[in-house]
Backbone and ligand atoms as CSV (ligand in chain L), in Angstrom:
chain,resi,resn,atom,element,x,y,z
A,1,UNK,N,N,-1.108,5.347,21.167
A,1,UNK,CA,C,-0.606,5.726,19.801
A,1,UNK,C,C,-0.435,4.531,18.975
A,2,UNK,N,N,-0.971,4.507,17.769
A,2,UNK,CA,C,-0.874,3.276,16.920
A,2,UNK,C,C,0.615,3.038,16.506
A,3,UNK,N,N,0.855,1.800,16.286
A,3,UNK,CA,C,2.247,1.381,15.852
A,3,UNK,C,C,2.403,1.845,14.407
A,4,UNK,N,N,3.664,2.296,14.107
A,4,UNK,CA,C,3.931,2.742,12.756
A,4,UNK,C,C,5.014,1.923,12.136
A,5,UNK,N,N,5.060,1.880,10.782
A,5,UNK,CA,C,6.077,1.147,9.983
A,5,UNK,C,C,6.733,2.075,9.012
A,6,UNK,N,N,7.924,1.745,8.603
A,6,UNK,CA,C,8.634,2.600,7.602
A,6,UNK,C,C,8.238,2.078,6.215
A,7,UNK,N,N,7.617,2.907,5.384
A,7,UNK,CA,C,7.272,2.480,4.094
A,7,UNK,C,C,7.991,3.225,3.003
A,8,UNK,N,N,8.792,2.548,2.205
A,8,UNK,CA,C,9.566,3.100,1.206
A,8,UNK,C,C,9.011,2.933,-0.204
A,9,UNK,N,N,8.759,4.005,-0.880
A,9,UNK,CA,C,8.260,4.010,-2.313
A,9,UNK,C,C,9.518,4.023,-3.198
A,10,UNK,N,N,9.693,2.928,-3.907
A,10,UNK,CA,C,10.917,2.640,-4.637
A,10,UNK,C,C,11.192,3.650,-5.748
A,11,UNK,N,N,10.161,4.108,-6.433
A,11,UNK,CA,C,10.394,4.988,-7.616
A,11,UNK,C,C,11.021,6.247,-7.181
A,12,UNK,N,N,10.500,6.868,-6.119
A,12,UNK,CA,C,10.919,8.133,-5.622
A,12,UNK,C,C,12.081,7.969,-4.620
A,13,UNK,N,N,12.185,6.793,-3.906
A,13,UNK,CA,C,13.178,6.573,-2.884
A,13,UNK,C,C,12.716,7.126,-1.641
A,14,UNK,N,N,11.501,7.655,-1.538
A,14,UNK,CA,C,10.947,8.351,-0.322
A,14,UNK,C,C,10.426,7.376,0.723
A,15,UNK,N,N,10.770,7.568,1.885
A,15,UNK,CA,C,10.315,6.713,2.959
A,15,UNK,C,C,9.474,7.526,3.923
A,16,UNK,N,N,8.281,6.976,4.247
A,16,UNK,CA,C,7.360,7.608,5.220
A,16,UNK,C,C,7.020,6.647,6.282
A,17,UNK,N,N,6.657,7.241,7.479
A,17,UNK,CA,C,6.156,6.498,8.657
A,17,UNK,C,C,4.616,6.321,8.421
A,18,UNK,N,N,4.118,5.125,8.432
A,18,UNK,CA,C,2.752,4.837,8.209
A,18,UNK,C,C,2.188,4.040,9.405
A,19,UNK,N,N,1.069,4.564,9.974
A,19,UNK,CA,C,0.407,3.864,11.080
A,19,UNK,C,C,-0.232,2.667,10.678
A,20,UNK,N,N,-0.459,1.699,11.537
A,20,UNK,CA,C,-1.165,0.387,11.206
A,20,UNK,C,C,-2.606,0.616,10.860
A,21,UNK,N,N,-3.117,1.763,11.262
A,21,UNK,CA,C,-4.531,2.077,10.894
A,21,UNK,C,C,-4.643,2.949,9.671
A,22,UNK,N,N,-3.541,3.236,8.989
A,22,UNK,CA,C,-3.558,4.140,7.909
A,22,UNK,C,C,-3.313,3.451,6.552
A,23,UNK,N,N,-3.895,3.933,5.443
A,23,UNK,CA,C,-3.693,3.341,4.197
A,23,UNK,C,C,-2.307,3.742,3.656
A,24,UNK,N,N,-1.713,2.832,2.907
A,24,UNK,CA,C,-0.329,3.111,2.345
A,24,UNK,C,C,-0.455,4.188,1.248
A,25,UNK,N,N,-1.473,4.115,0.465
A,25,UNK,CA,C,-1.661,5.084,-0.685
A,25,UNK,C,C,-1.858,6.458,-0.087
A,26,UNK,N,N,-2.676,6.559,0.827
A,26,UNK,CA,C,-3.053,7.870,1.420
A,26,UNK,C,C,-1.819,8.507,2.023
A,27,UNK,N,N,-1.044,7.731,2.653
A,27,UNK,CA,C,0.221,8.201,3.342
A,27,UNK,C,C,1.211,8.635,2.246
A,28,UNK,N,N,1.260,8.013,1.086
A,28,UNK,CA,C,2.175,8.347,0.001
A,28,UNK,C,C,1.638,9.638,-0.595
A,29,UNK,N,N,0.321,9.771,-0.855
A,29,UNK,CA,C,-0.120,10.987,-1.401
A,29,UNK,C,C,0.079,12.180,-0.567
A,30,UNK,N,N,-0.092,12.004,0.750
A,30,UNK,CA,C,0.139,13.044,1.747
A,30,UNK,C,C,1.571,13.570,1.826
A,31,UNK,N,N,2.466,12.596,1.412
A,31,UNK,CA,C,3.901,12.908,1.331
A,31,UNK,C,C,4.263,13.537,-0.006
A,32,UNK,N,N,3.273,13.779,-0.845
A,32,UNK,CA,C,3.464,14.528,-2.028
A,32,UNK,C,C,3.857,13.626,-3.237
A,33,UNK,N,N,3.705,12.336,-3.163
A,33,UNK,CA,C,4.032,11.438,-4.310
A,33,UNK,C,C,2.902,11.390,-5.189
A,34,UNK,N,N,3.239,11.116,-6.504
A,34,UNK,CA,C,2.273,11.006,-7.523
A,34,UNK,C,C,2.095,9.489,-7.685
A,35,UNK,N,N,0.829,9.014,-7.217
A,35,UNK,CA,C,0.533,7.592,-7.260
A,35,UNK,C,C,-0.758,7.369,-7.969
A,36,UNK,N,N,-0.906,6.302,-8.684
A,36,UNK,CA,C,-2.137,5.976,-9.465
A,36,UNK,C,C,-3.293,5.404,-8.456
A,37,UNK,N,N,-4.392,5.983,-8.639
A,37,UNK,CA,C,-5.574,5.446,-7.887
A,37,UNK,C,C,-6.864,5.979,-8.488
A,38,UNK,N,N,-7.958,5.237,-8.171
A,38,UNK,CA,C,-9.330,5.725,-8.609
A,38,UNK,C,C,-10.265,5.589,-7.385
A,39,UNK,N,N,-10.704,4.319,-7.206
A,39,UNK,CA,C,-11.851,4.190,-6.218
A,39,UNK,C,C,-11.515,4.414,-4.809
A,40,UNK,N,N,-10.211,4.106,-4.466
A,40,UNK,CA,C,-9.646,4.114,-3.051
A,40,UNK,C,C,-10.567,3.245,-2.103
A,41,UNK,N,N,-11.176,2.214,-2.646
A,41,UNK,CA,C,-12.083,1.313,-1.932
A,41,UNK,C,C,-11.692,-0.149,-2.048
A,42,UNK,N,N,-10.527,-0.474,-2.759
A,42,UNK,CA,C,-10.194,-1.865,-3.037
A,42,UNK,C,C,-11.083,-2.517,-4.074
A,43,UNK,N,N,-11.568,-1.768,-4.945
A,43,UNK,CA,C,-12.591,-2.299,-5.946
A,43,UNK,C,C,-12.252,-2.073,-7.367
A,44,UNK,N,N,-11.048,-1.535,-7.739
A,44,UNK,CA,C,-10.827,-1.178,-9.176
A,44,UNK,C,C,-9.448,-1.627,-9.580
A,45,UNK,N,N,-8.537,-1.833,-8.762
A,45,UNK,CA,C,-7.169,-2.310,-9.068
A,45,UNK,C,C,-6.197,-1.273,-9.614
A,46,UNK,N,N,-6.722,-0.002,-9.736
A,46,UNK,CA,C,-5.869,1.044,-10.371
A,46,UNK,C,C,-4.572,1.186,-9.548
A,47,UNK,N,N,-4.635,1.022,-8.217
A,47,UNK,CA,C,-3.579,1.219,-7.287
A,47,UNK,C,C,-2.700,0.000,-7.157
A,48,UNK,N,N,-3.030,-1.073,-7.783
A,48,UNK,CA,C,-2.283,-2.379,-7.623
A,48,UNK,C,C,-0.789,-2.336,-7.928
A,49,UNK,N,N,0.012,-2.633,-6.958
A,49,UNK,CA,C,1.512,-2.657,-7.221
A,49,UNK,C,C,2.107,-3.831,-6.430
A,50,UNK,N,N,3.284,-4.134,-6.751
A,50,UNK,CA,C,4.008,-5.179,-5.951
A,50,UNK,C,C,4.506,-4.407,-4.623
A,51,UNK,N,N,4.360,-5.230,-3.524
A,51,UNK,CA,C,4.806,-4.743,-2.213
A,51,UNK,C,C,5.634,-5.744,-1.557
A,52,UNK,N,N,6.809,-5.473,-1.060
A,52,UNK,CA,C,7.609,-6.378,-0.181
A,52,UNK,C,C,7.338,-6.100,1.271
A,53,UNK,N,N,6.885,-7.101,1.958
A,53,UNK,CA,C,6.625,-6.897,3.394
A,53,UNK,C,C,5.223,-7.458,3.595
A,54,UNK,N,N,4.718,-7.236,4.892
A,54,UNK,CA,C,3.425,-7.692,5.261
A,54,UNK,C,C,2.473,-6.530,5.202
A,55,UNK,N,N,1.377,-6.628,4.297
A,55,UNK,CA,C,0.411,-5.548,4.209
A,55,UNK,C,C,-0.911,-6.148,4.409
A,56,UNK,N,N,-1.752,-5.595,5.264
A,56,UNK,CA,C,-3.138,-6.019,5.514
A,56,UNK,C,C,-3.959,-5.760,4.258
A,57,UNK,N,N,-4.556,-6.882,3.668
A,57,UNK,CA,C,-5.468,-6.772,2.496
A,57,UNK,C,C,-6.907,-7.201,2.741
A,58,UNK,N,N,-7.320,-7.090,3.999
A,58,UNK,CA,C,-8.646,-7.469,4.402
A,58,UNK,C,C,-9.731,-6.796,3.580
A,59,UNK,N,N,-9.477,-5.539,3.187
A,59,UNK,CA,C,-10.506,-4.754,2.485
A,59,UNK,C,C,-10.195,-4.731,0.968
A,60,UNK,N,N,-9.289,-5.533,0.492
A,60,UNK,CA,C,-8.996,-5.456,-0.951
A,60,UNK,C,C,-9.824,-6.518,-1.694
A,61,UNK,N,N,-11.078,-6.060,-2.039
A,61,UNK,CA,C,-12.095,-6.878,-2.664
A,61,UNK,C,C,-11.705,-7.574,-3.963
A,62,UNK,N,N,-11.023,-6.788,-4.781
A,62,UNK,CA,C,-10.919,-7.208,-6.240
A,62,UNK,C,C,-9.609,-7.990,-6.517
A,63,UNK,N,N,-8.702,-8.109,-5.493
A,63,UNK,CA,C,-7.394,-8.804,-5.837
A,63,UNK,C,C,-7.598,-10.288,-5.674
A,64,UNK,N,N,-6.955,-11.023,-6.560
A,64,UNK,CA,C,-7.176,-12.529,-6.512
A,64,UNK,C,C,-6.028,-13.126,-5.632
A,65,UNK,N,N,-6.271,-14.416,-5.311
A,65,UNK,CA,C,-5.249,-15.093,-4.455
A,65,UNK,C,C,-3.972,-15.245,-5.238
A,66,UNK,N,N,-4.024,-15.409,-6.568
A,66,UNK,CA,C,-2.825,-15.564,-7.374
A,66,UNK,C,C,-2.014,-14.261,-7.309
A,67,UNK,N,N,-2.753,-13.118,-7.385
A,67,UNK,CA,C,-2.006,-11.805,-7.336
A,67,UNK,C,C,-1.396,-11.593,-6.043
A,68,UNK,N,N,-2.113,-11.996,-4.937
A,68,UNK,CA,C,-1.628,-11.856,-3.551
A,68,UNK,C,C,-0.322,-12.746,-3.469
A,69,UNK,N,N,-0.410,-13.932,-4.012
A,69,UNK,CA,C,0.775,-14.846,-3.923
A,69,UNK,C,C,1.944,-14.328,-4.681
A,70,UNK,N,N,1.705,-13.554,-5.764
A,70,UNK,CA,C,2.765,-12.926,-6.599
A,70,UNK,C,C,3.304,-11.663,-5.898
A,71,UNK,N,N,2.778,-11.216,-4.731
A,71,UNK,CA,C,3.269,-10.072,-4.042
A,71,UNK,C,C,2.485,-8.809,-4.365
A,72,UNK,N,N,1.495,-8.799,-5.075
A,72,UNK,CA,C,0.710,-7.574,-5.450
A,72,UNK,C,C,-0.136,-7.222,-4.281
A,73,UNK,N,N,-0.489,-5.932,-4.183
A,73,UNK,CA,C,-1.372,-5.382,-3.171
A,73,UNK,C,C,-2.195,-4.260,-3.707
A,74,UNK,N,N,-3.394,-4.004,-3.183
A,74,UNK,CA,C,-4.081,-2.826,-3.473
A,74,UNK,C,C,-3.817,-1.810,-2.248
A,75,UNK,N,N,-2.905,-0.913,-2.644
A,75,UNK,CA,C,-2.312,-0.048,-1.534
A,75,UNK,C,C,-3.345,0.982,-1.003
A,76,UNK,N,N,-4.376,1.247,-1.741
A,76,UNK,CA,C,-5.390,2.161,-1.216
A,76,UNK,C,C,-6.121,1.687,0.125
A,77,UNK,N,N,-6.293,0.420,0.132
A,77,UNK,CA,C,-6.822,-0.132,1.395
A,77,UNK,C,C,-5.762,-0.912,2.244
A,78,UNK,N,N,-4.576,-0.947,1.778
A,78,UNK,CA,C,-3.517,-1.796,2.379
A,78,UNK,C,C,-2.974,-1.017,3.518
A,79,UNK,N,N,-2.947,-1.696,4.658
A,79,UNK,CA,C,-2.366,-1.082,5.901
A,79,UNK,C,C,-1.032,-1.905,6.308
A,80,UNK,N,N,0.014,-1.156,6.653
A,80,UNK,CA,C,1.228,-1.880,6.922
A,80,UNK,C,C,1.237,-2.760,8.131
A,81,UNK,N,N,1.832,-3.938,8.065
A,81,UNK,CA,C,1.980,-4.779,9.288
A,81,UNK,C,C,3.410,-5.122,9.511
A,82,UNK,N,N,4.276,-4.531,8.691
A,82,UNK,CA,C,5.706,-4.508,8.796
A,82,UNK,C,C,6.287,-3.389,8.018
A,83,UNK,N,N,7.632,-3.164,8.091
A,83,UNK,CA,C,8.109,-2.198,7.170
A,83,UNK,C,C,7.928,-2.728,5.725
A,84,UNK,N,N,7.667,-1.761,4.764
A,84,UNK,CA,C,7.406,-2.170,3.394
A,84,UNK,C,C,8.221,-1.419,2.429
A,85,UNK,N,N,8.390,-2.179,1.241
A,85,UNK,CA,C,8.996,-1.598,0.052
A,85,UNK,C,C,7.846,-1.656,-0.980
A,86,UNK,N,N,7.464,-0.485,-1.491
A,86,UNK,CA,C,6.404,-0.476,-2.366
A,86,UNK,C,C,6.898,-0.095,-3.793
A,87,UNK,N,N,6.663,-0.958,-4.740
A,87,UNK,CA,C,7.242,-0.811,-6.135
A,87,UNK,C,C,6.320,0.239,-6.887
A,88,UNK,N,N,6.356,1.435,-6.412
A,88,UNK,CA,C,5.576,2.520,-7.125
A,88,UNK,C,C,6.268,3.779,-6.773
L,1,FES,S1,S,-7.799,2.738,-6.079
L,1,FES,FE1,FE,-9.228,1.184,-6.634
L,1,FES,S2,S,-8.564,-0.556,-5.778
L,1,FES,FE2,FE,-7.186,0.904,-4.974
């Protein structure tokens, strides 16, 4: 069974368990949250938000090193590697 992390969406205050192989956006949508997205492939930035914690961005094609350094992530392709606080 894959490891899971607690992901809290700050706007709603909702926390969901998200597996390390699962996208943060998809988990939030499945939990009934209203979150912005378009391509769901890491290529448009519609889902880009600040995230506190460690999130895998290997498939986030369009995000810049500066945005990553500022704490932004593309949550459609972002997979948790620690508990997260998502500013959405
Ligand atoms: S929805 Fe397009 S980059 Fe995430």
